[in-house]
Backbone bond lengths (Angstrom), bond angles and torsions (degrees), N, CA, C in turn:
res aa  C-N    CA-C-N  psi(-1)  N-CA   C-N-CA  omega(-1)  CA-C   N-CA-C  phi
1 M - - - 1.464 - - 1.538 110.62 -
2 P 1.328 116.20 129.62 1.464 116.28 -175.33 1.471 112.89 -69.03
3 A 1.336 116.31 149.40 1.466 119.39 178.58 1.486 111.82 -69.75
4 P 1.327 116.27 147.30 1.476 119.65 -179.48 1.491 109.76 -62.73
5 S 1.347 116.39 138.15 1.457 122.07 177.15 1.497 114.09 -73.88
6 N 1.320 117.71 138.71 1.475 119.94 176.93 1.499 111.22 -96.10
7 A 1.299 116.07 6.82 1.449 119.15 -178.33 1.489 112.06 -70.41
8 H 1.306 118.77 138.71 1.441 125.97 177.41 1.582 107.90 -84.85
9 P 1.276 118.03 136.68 1.466 118.42 -178.06 1.517 113.94 -56.36
10 Y 1.320 120.34 -20.81 1.478 122.82 -176.75 1.505 110.09 -99.47
11 E 1.328 121.43 3.22 1.434 121.23 -173.76 1.569 110.68 -67.26
12 H 1.299 116.05 -26.11 1.517 115.77 -177.02 1.525 108.50 -110.95
13 A 1.315 119.11 25.44 1.475 120.73 178.69 1.546 109.96 -62.03
14 Q 1.279 117.52 143.72 1.447 123.05 179.57 1.505 109.36 -131.59
15 G 1.319 114.98 146.98 1.453 119.72 -179.53 1.524 109.54 -137.12
16 L 1.318 114.35 154.74 1.491 118.88 179.10 1.508 110.61 -81.54
17 T 1.301 114.85 156.69 1.481 120.37 172.50 1.514 105.56 -79.43
18 P 1.341 117.83 164.46 1.477 120.26 174.59 1.524 112.93 -54.39
19 E 1.343 114.44 -39.43 1.488 117.21 179.64 1.489 111.00 -66.07
20 Q 1.351 119.91 -39.43 1.416 122.90 179.10 1.487 113.09 -68.89
21 A 1.335 116.48 -37.77 1.457 121.85 176.10 1.544 112.03 -61.01
22 K 1.384 113.51 -42.43 1.448 119.81 177.70 1.547 109.89 -62.14
23 A 1.366 115.34 -42.99 1.471 118.62 -179.19 1.497 112.02 -66.46
24 L 1.341 117.34 -30.68 1.467 119.83 177.74 1.530 108.94 -65.78
25 L 1.313 117.95 -45.28 1.477 120.92 -176.12 1.522 107.10 -71.99
26 K 1.273 119.87 -37.28 1.487 123.19 -178.99 1.522 109.53 -63.74
27 A 1.357 118.68 -24.61 1.442 121.34 -177.32 1.513 111.73 -71.05
28 C 1.309 119.64 -15.94 1.427 124.68 178.81 1.586 109.94 -79.30
29 D 1.308 114.61 124.11 1.477 119.31 -178.53 1.541 109.07 -81.75
30 R 1.311 111.95 99.76 1.485 116.97 -175.48 1.496 112.87 -82.05
31 A 1.303 118.84 14.45 1.453 124.25 173.29 1.536 108.68 -88.09
32 S 1.250 117.22 -9.05 1.501 123.54 178.48 1.509 112.78 -121.11
33 V 1.324 115.64 156.17 1.458 121.43 177.62 1.512 109.74 -60.05
34 K 1.280 117.01 -45.85 1.510 122.22 179.03 1.500 110.25 -58.10
35 G 1.331 117.37 -44.27 1.488 121.70 179.55 1.533 109.95 -64.38
36 L 1.285 116.70 -41.36 1.478 119.96 -179.33 1.525 109.60 -66.06
37 R 1.319 116.94 -40.05 1.462 120.99 175.27 1.494 113.03 -61.19
38 D 1.373 116.63 -46.06 1.440 120.82 178.47 1.492 112.94 -63.15
39 Y 1.325 116.23 -42.86 1.458 121.34 177.60 1.490 110.78 -59.42
40 A 1.363 118.98 -46.75 1.426 120.12 -177.01 1.557 110.34 -68.26
41 L 1.289 116.48 -35.99 1.475 120.97 -179.64 1.542 109.38 -64.11
42 L 1.366 116.60 -53.29 1.426 120.09 -179.51 1.523 114.68 -62.67
43 A 1.362 114.73 -34.68 1.467 119.39 175.46 1.508 109.68 -65.34
44 F 1.306 119.39 -40.75 1.447 121.73 178.77 1.523 111.11 -59.55
45 Y 1.321 118.95 -43.26 1.438 121.39 177.71 1.534 111.92 -68.53
46 L 1.283 118.68 -40.72 1.462 120.94 -174.59 1.550 110.73 -72.54
47 Y 1.325 116.08 -33.74 1.473 117.05 -176.70 1.565 111.90 -87.60
48 T 1.338 117.80 -25.52 1.442 118.76 -174.26 1.547 112.79 -104.58
49 G 1.316 117.33 -26.93 1.450 120.64 178.29 1.566 111.08 76.27
50 R 1.315 116.76 17.29 1.455 119.05 -177.78 1.528 110.22 -77.64
51 R 1.281 117.19 161.12 1.456 122.62 178.87 1.492 109.21 -77.82
52 R 1.382 113.93 166.26 1.464 117.76 -175.25 1.522 115.22 -54.67
53 S 1.325 117.59 -47.91 1.440 120.82 -174.47 1.573 112.41 -72.22
54 E 1.342 115.43 -26.38 1.418 121.19 -177.74 1.542 111.57 -66.39
55 I 1.337 116.02 -28.17 1.463 118.09 177.95 1.528 109.10 -97.88
56 A 1.325 117.23 -37.96 1.436 120.92 -178.24 1.558 114.43 -56.60
57 Q 1.376 113.44 -32.83 1.453 117.52 -175.35 1.530 113.19 -90.95
58 L 1.305 119.45 0.74 1.447 121.52 -176.69 1.482 109.76 -65.83
59 C 1.385 115.30 136.94 1.413 123.98 175.54 1.543 110.06 -120.76
60 W 1.288 117.39 170.09 1.443 123.60 -178.00 1.508 111.81 -55.50
61 Q 1.327 116.83 -38.68 1.491 122.46 179.62 1.470 113.15 -68.92
62 D 1.332 117.99 -10.56 1.464 120.50 176.39 1.480 114.19 -85.55
63 L 1.339 115.07 3.18 1.481 119.09 178.63 1.566 107.13 -108.59
64 R 1.276 115.19 149.63 1.490 121.37 176.95 1.530 109.50 -152.69
65 A 1.285 116.62 158.80 1.491 123.41 177.15 1.518 106.41 -63.05
66 G 1.326 117.49 136.34 1.437 120.04 178.80 1.557 111.40 -81.50
67 S 1.341 112.75 -179.45 1.484 119.24 -175.59 1.571 109.41 -72.57
68 E 1.350 116.26 -20.32 1.432 118.26 179.92 1.546 109.31 -110.96
69 A 1.326 117.87 146.88 1.462 121.11 179.46 1.510 111.55 -57.47
70 G 1.341 112.89 133.88 1.445 118.30 176.70 1.565 113.99 85.18
71 K 1.348 116.35 -5.54 1.406 121.01 -179.60 1.558 110.19 -99.13
72 L 1.323 117.48 154.62 1.465 121.86 178.47 1.518 112.27 -135.00
73 D 1.303 115.91 142.99 1.439 119.73 175.83 1.529 112.96 -110.87
74 Y 1.339 113.20 160.05 1.504 116.31 177.06 1.539 105.36 -130.83
75 H 1.318 114.76 149.97 1.452 124.26 178.74 1.495 110.04 -109.33
76 Y 1.305 116.86 130.75 1.508 119.38 179.81 1.554 108.81 -136.61
77 T 1.306 112.86 157.72 1.472 119.17 173.21 1.523 107.80 -116.01
78 G 1.309 114.31 125.26 1.459 118.33 -174.13 1.501 114.94 -108.34
79 K 1.331 114.29 -155.98 1.462 120.60 179.49 1.502 112.16 -66.44
80 G 1.375 115.77 136.82 1.445 119.78 -176.64 1.538 112.91 73.08
81 H 1.390 115.26 21.03 1.424 122.53 179.40 1.574 112.70 62.27
82 K 1.334 115.76 20.42 1.460 116.24 175.61 1.528 107.84 -71.10
83 S 1.276 116.33 140.74 1.429 121.97 179.43 1.525 110.74 -130.81
84 S 1.321 116.22 148.99 1.460 117.81 -177.83 1.486 109.38 -162.81
85 W 1.322 115.69 161.06 1.455 124.41 172.99 1.552 107.11 -102.39
86 R 1.340 116.01 131.93 1.466 119.09 174.68 1.540 106.58 -134.28
87 E 1.341 112.82 156.91 1.435 119.48 177.68 1.495 109.60 -74.82
88 I 1.373 116.67 138.95 1.486 119.87 172.82 1.480 107.19 -80.41
89 P 1.305 121.05 122.62 1.461 121.87 175.46 1.545 109.25 -53.51
90 P 1.309 120.79 132.28 1.476 121.39 -178.46 1.536 115.21 -50.16
91 P 1.357 121.11 -38.04 1.466 118.95 178.33 1.534 111.51 -65.39
92 V 1.325 119.47 -29.40 1.459 122.77 176.52 1.483 111.90 -71.33
93 W 1.368 115.82 -44.33 1.452 120.55 177.09 1.497 111.88 -61.34
94 S 1.294 117.66 -41.04 1.468 122.88 178.05 1.498 110.19 -62.51
95 A 1.361 119.20 -42.55 1.461 122.15 -177.85 1.568 108.47 -72.08
96 L 1.298 118.43 -33.95 1.439 120.81 179.24 1.496 109.57 -68.93
97 Q 1.351 119.21 -41.98 1.480 120.73 179.61 1.530 108.88 -65.25
98 S 1.284 118.60 -38.57 1.513 120.23 -178.36 1.523 109.63 -62.85
99 Y 1.357 117.71 -38.83 1.443 124.62 179.91 1.505 108.09 -66.72
100 L 1.329 118.22 -53.25 1.433 120.82 -174.95 1.566 111.69 -65.69
101 K 1.258 117.89 -35.66 1.470 120.31 177.12 1.472 111.85 -68.74
102 A 1.316 119.12 -41.42 1.487 125.12 179.64 1.537 108.16 -63.64
103 A 1.358 115.80 -38.05 1.442 117.96 -177.27 1.505 113.38 -83.55
104 G 1.359 117.21 0.19 1.412 120.06 -179.39 1.515 115.19 72.68
105 R 1.322 115.75 25.79 1.458 119.51 -175.03 1.483 113.71 -111.37
106 L 1.375 118.58 -17.17 1.480 120.61 -173.44 1.478 114.09 -56.68
107 E 1.317 119.70 -39.82 1.438 123.24 -176.81 1.588 113.77 -88.51
108 T 1.312 116.75 -4.01 1.462 119.26 -175.17 1.510 112.21 -121.41
109 M 1.338 117.84 10.47 1.447 120.83 -179.16 1.539 112.71 -66.92
110 R 1.316 116.76 128.11 1.391 123.87 174.19 1.526 111.32 -93.18
111 P 1.293 119.84 164.37 1.518 119.41 -177.85 1.508 111.47 -57.57
112 D 1.324 119.60 -32.09 1.473 120.88 -176.30 1.538 111.84 -98.72
113 S 1.331 117.06 11.44 1.484 118.99 -178.98 1.539 108.70 -76.35
114 P 1.340 116.97 127.21 1.490 119.62 177.52 1.537 108.98 -63.46
115 L 1.303 115.76 149.06 1.450 117.84 178.11 1.516 110.80 -74.54
116 F 1.356 118.51 -37.15 1.473 119.98 -178.01 1.524 108.61 -118.55
117 V 1.331 116.05 122.10 1.422 122.32 179.62 1.503 111.59 -130.13
118 A 1.327 116.29 160.39 1.453 120.66 172.87 1.497 108.99 -76.39
119 P 1.297 118.87 145.02 1.517 123.40 -174.91 1.546 111.24 -50.04
120 Q 1.340 117.07 -42.47 1.468 121.01 -175.99 1.527 112.34 -69.78
121 H 1.320 115.82 -9.46 1.482 119.66 -179.69 1.484 111.82 -107.20
122 Q 1.307 120.28 13.79 1.452 122.87 177.82 1.500 106.59 -80.67
123 S 1.283 117.37 74.64 1.509 123.82 -177.39 1.529 104.94 -158.60
124 A 1.336 112.93 -163.22 1.473 119.45 -179.71 1.556 109.72 -65.93
125 E 1.295 116.86 -19.04 1.415 123.33 -177.92 1.548 112.22 -100.93
126 E 1.330 119.55 35.99 1.411 120.98 -179.29 1.536 114.10 -59.76
127 R 1.336 113.96 132.27 1.469 119.04 179.05 1.521 106.55 -129.29
128 P 1.343 113.38 148.86 1.478 117.41 178.06 1.515 111.25 -68.86
129 L 1.254 117.25 157.51 1.488 123.38 179.93 1.512 107.78 -58.57
130 A 1.334 120.12 135.61 1.423 121.19 177.73 1.547 107.72 -78.36
131 P 1.390 117.05 153.52 1.415 121.06 -178.21 1.564 112.18 -51.00
132 I 1.341 117.33 -44.45 1.424 121.30 -178.09 1.560 112.61 -61.30
133 T 1.357 113.99 -34.60 1.519 118.63 176.83 1.474 110.11 -68.72
134 I 1.288 119.86 -38.18 1.480 120.78 176.64 1.501 109.92 -64.86
135 N 1.345 117.13 -40.88 1.428 120.47 177.79 1.515 109.63 -57.05
136 Q 1.342 114.79 -43.87 1.528 119.88 -176.63 1.560 108.22 -67.18
137 I 1.286 116.86 -37.16 1.499 119.75 -178.81 1.535 107.87 -62.34
138 V 1.281 116.86 -49.62 1.485 121.18 177.30 1.534 112.06 -58.70
139 H 1.307 114.03 -47.81 1.503 118.20 -176.44 1.489 109.92 -64.37
140 R 1.296 119.00 -39.48 1.539 123.97 -178.92 1.474 108.07 -64.28
141 A 1.360 119.32 -50.38 1.429 123.44 -178.70 1.496 111.69 -62.10
142 A 1.362 116.88 -41.49 1.484 121.70 179.77 1.490 109.91 -63.33
143 S 1.357 117.54 -40.93 1.460 121.57 -177.78 1.546 110.50 -65.65
144 L 1.351 115.38 -41.52 1.460 118.62 177.81 1.536 112.56 -67.16
145 A 1.328 113.90 -28.05 1.469 117.68 178.99 1.504 113.65 -85.87
146 G 1.351 114.76 -1.47 1.462 118.69 -178.48 1.538 115.24 76.56
147 L 1.342 112.95 25.16 1.494 117.37 -175.80 1.539 109.39 -106.45
148 E 1.329 118.91 143.32 1.412 121.49 -178.65 1.538 110.39 -117.11
149 H 1.356 114.79 156.13 1.460 123.50 173.55 1.584 109.86 58.66
150 I 1.275 117.25 38.37 1.465 121.03 178.36 1.511 111.43 -105.30
151 K 1.330 114.17 123.31 1.479 122.15 -175.46 1.539 107.02 -117.46
152 V 1.313 114.89 172.35 1.494 118.06 178.06 1.540 110.80 -58.77
153 H 1.346 114.78 -39.22 1.453 118.19 -176.79 1.541 112.45 -70.85
154 S 1.333 114.99 -19.22 1.452 121.15 174.94 1.559 109.43 -59.55
155 L 1.335 114.57 -33.40 1.474 120.94 -177.95 1.518 110.07 -66.37
156 R 1.315 115.22 -39.43 1.467 121.05 176.17 1.562 110.22 -63.14
157 H 1.369 115.99 -43.93 1.376 118.71 176.68 1.561 110.95 -59.68
158 T 1.315 113.44 -42.32 1.436 120.17 179.39 1.512 113.81 -57.58
159 A 1.344 111.60 -45.90 1.483 119.55 -179.13 1.468 111.54 -57.23
160 A 1.361 115.93 -44.06 1.462 121.45 178.32 1.452 111.96 -63.71
161 K 1.333 116.22 -44.39 1.494 121.80 -176.47 1.561 107.46 -65.70
162 L 1.323 119.30 -40.97 1.455 119.74 -179.20 1.521 112.15 -70.83
163 R 1.292 116.74 -33.64 1.503 119.76 175.36 1.533 110.89 -62.59
164 R 1.368 112.73 -45.68 1.436 118.58 179.21 1.528 112.15 -60.99
165 R 1.369 113.21 -46.01 1.427 120.38 179.97 1.558 114.25 -60.89
166 S 1.410 113.28 -32.69 1.478 116.28 -178.78 1.508 112.53 -84.47
167 G 1.360 117.00 3.95 1.461 118.61 170.91 1.543 116.25 118.16
168 A 1.364 118.27 -2.35 1.397 120.77 -178.17 1.568 109.43 -70.53
169 D 1.358 115.96 138.04 1.477 118.30 179.72 1.567 108.38 -81.95
170 L 1.288 114.03 178.22 1.466 119.17 -174.49 1.537 112.28 -64.13
171 E 1.338 117.01 -39.78 1.440 119.38 178.00 1.547 112.55 -65.65
172 E 1.305 117.83 -38.59 1.436 121.55 175.03 1.508 113.53 -62.34
173 V 1.319 116.35 -41.61 1.435 121.89 178.94 1.595 110.37 -66.12
174 S 1.293 114.14 -38.99 1.460 121.27 -179.40 1.496 110.43 -63.61
175 Q 1.377 117.83 -42.69 1.441 120.43 176.46 1.545 110.64 -71.44
176 F 1.270 118.82 -30.99 1.429 122.69 179.84 1.523 109.68 -65.28
177 L 1.355 117.09 -39.06 1.475 123.13 -178.07 1.511 110.68 -87.82
178 D 1.281 121.65 -5.97 1.506 123.43 -176.41 1.535 109.95 64.74
179 H 1.298 120.29 32.97 1.431 119.52 177.47 1.564 108.67 -76.38
180 S 1.349 111.87 148.47 1.462 116.43 -175.35 1.511 109.04 -85.84
181 S 1.348 117.09 -13.94 1.477 120.46 -177.97 1.480 107.18 -140.71
182 I 1.303 115.42 140.44 1.434 121.04 176.84 1.550 110.82 -72.68
183 A 1.323 114.96 -20.84 1.469 119.84 176.22 1.494 110.54 -66.58
184 T 1.370 115.72 -36.89 1.406 121.74 176.44 1.535 111.15 -61.97
185 T 1.336 113.19 -42.54 1.456 117.32 -178.86 1.552 110.40 -67.19
186 Q 1.324 117.13 -35.32 1.463 121.24 178.58 1.562 109.34 -61.50
187 I 1.306 117.14 -44.08 1.512 120.49 176.78 1.490 107.59 -61.39
188 Y 1.286 116.06 -44.55 1.521 123.96 -177.71 1.551 109.01 -57.22
189 I 1.340 114.26 -52.13 1.442 118.06 -176.16 1.537 112.73 -69.54
190 N 1.307 114.78 -37.64 1.490 117.79 178.37 1.490 113.19 -60.54
191 S 1.336 115.97 -30.67 1.492 121.37 -178.52 1.583 106.62 -76.90
192 L 1.295 117.69 -22.80 1.506 119.79 -176.06 1.517 111.01 -93.79
193 E 1.300 119.27 -25.56 1.402 122.16 -175.84 1.560 112.18 -112.30
194 A 1.280 116.37 146.03 1.458 119.70 172.77 1.522 107.09 -72.15
195 V 1.318 116.80 141.20 1.465 121.15 178.62 1.581 108.01 -70.61
196 K 1.319 112.10 126.53 1.465 117.73 179.66 1.527 111.48 -68.48
197 D 1.370 114.30 136.81 1.424 120.29 176.54 1.518 109.29 -98.57
198 V 1.284 117.45 102.29 1.452 120.94 -171.58 1.554 108.95 -100.34
199 S 1.303 120.42 -0.39 1.442 121.06 -174.37 1.516 112.97 -123.02
200 W 1.285 117.76 17.11 1.473 119.59 -177.57 1.526 110.50 -67.86
201 Q 1.340 114.69 -27.17 1.498 117.36 179.94 1.502 109.25 -60.62
202 G 1.326 118.28 -40.25 1.470 122.25 -179.18 1.491 109.26 -62.76
203 V 1.300 118.51 -43.50 1.416 121.98 178.97 1.538 111.19 -64.73
204 E 1.260 116.11 -38.15 1.496 123.46 177.73 1.517 108.62 -59.15
205 A 1.358 116.13 -41.99 1.450 121.38 -178.34 1.517 112.42 -65.82
206 L 1.306 114.26 -29.96 1.453 120.11 -178.09 1.521 115.69 -82.51
207 I 1.372 114.17 -41.05 1.437 115.83 -173.48 1.543 112.12 -116.54
208 G 1.332 117.12 -23.08 1.429 120.37 175.23 1.512 113.57 79.74
209 A 1.347 116.51 150.65 1.438 121.96 -175.52 1.530 110.88 -63.38
210 K 1.326 117.79 -36.76 1.477 122.35 -178.22 1.503 109.20 -60.59
211 S 1.322 116.80 -42.67 1.478 119.30 178.87 1.504 111.79 -62.30
212 I 1.376 113.90 -41.81 1.454 118.68 179.50 1.515 109.27 -62.12
213 E 1.361 117.25 -42.25 1.477 119.79 -179.14 1.493 110.75 -65.64
214 L 1.383 118.95 -33.94 1.429 121.03 179.49 1.475 112.87 -69.31
215 I 1.422 114.06 -40.96 1.429 118.38 176.69 1.562 111.79 -60.68
216 T 1.335 113.13 -47.27 1.517 117.83 -179.73 1.513 110.48 -60.17
217 F 1.367 117.46 -39.18 1.425 121.50 -179.47 1.511 112.56 -64.24
218 C 1.392 114.08 -39.93 1.409 117.87 177.92 1.508 114.11 -65.11
219 I 1.351 112.77 -38.81 1.477 116.63 175.69 1.502 114.98 -59.12
220 I 1.372 114.15 -40.96 1.442 122.00 179.95 1.487 109.84 -63.43
221 L 1.327 117.16 -40.00 1.460 121.40 -179.68 1.496 111.11 -65.11
222 E 1.321 115.36 -40.97 1.508 120.84 178.74 1.528 110.46 -62.30
């Protein structure tokens, strides 16, 4: 019987760089309804860090006017049946409106209308995108952007990484991701960021750059 693994599920989390995230969005052809849908969907994941099902299951009734004029909130149910209202980032709402308008759905949305549907289901029988379809959307955009090994959950990793890079502290990222423990977020972030080397200057003072260059040169010769 194999020994239990001590690996944490977040130890191998990966996230896109800002340039890669831009390339992923740019891969969506916004001259078509399908491309506008895909762009809005990917933007929703990248800006909010929500899990696949938390966005896929959203309906029109899950949106409401925010506390500030011109702002909008969305309601989602997450892991462990946690539910919350969060503000929709304005770029995401703009992308969503563009998609719904181009699809002819913006003025006809019912409370139970899914936000994201397959083109063939833009009728009285509207159904939310299936998980496998969302996987295919991400895979297709990633392939067009020249990116490999990108999954839907990679977008959640990316959202956390971008928030951290933009200045959010560990507690803010933890709340953003709905983690139950800040320790979990620490593992998550450590897997996404290279560990900073803050003591290399001390090593430099002890052995000097010339010594390092000599060691490197010897390794190359070997």
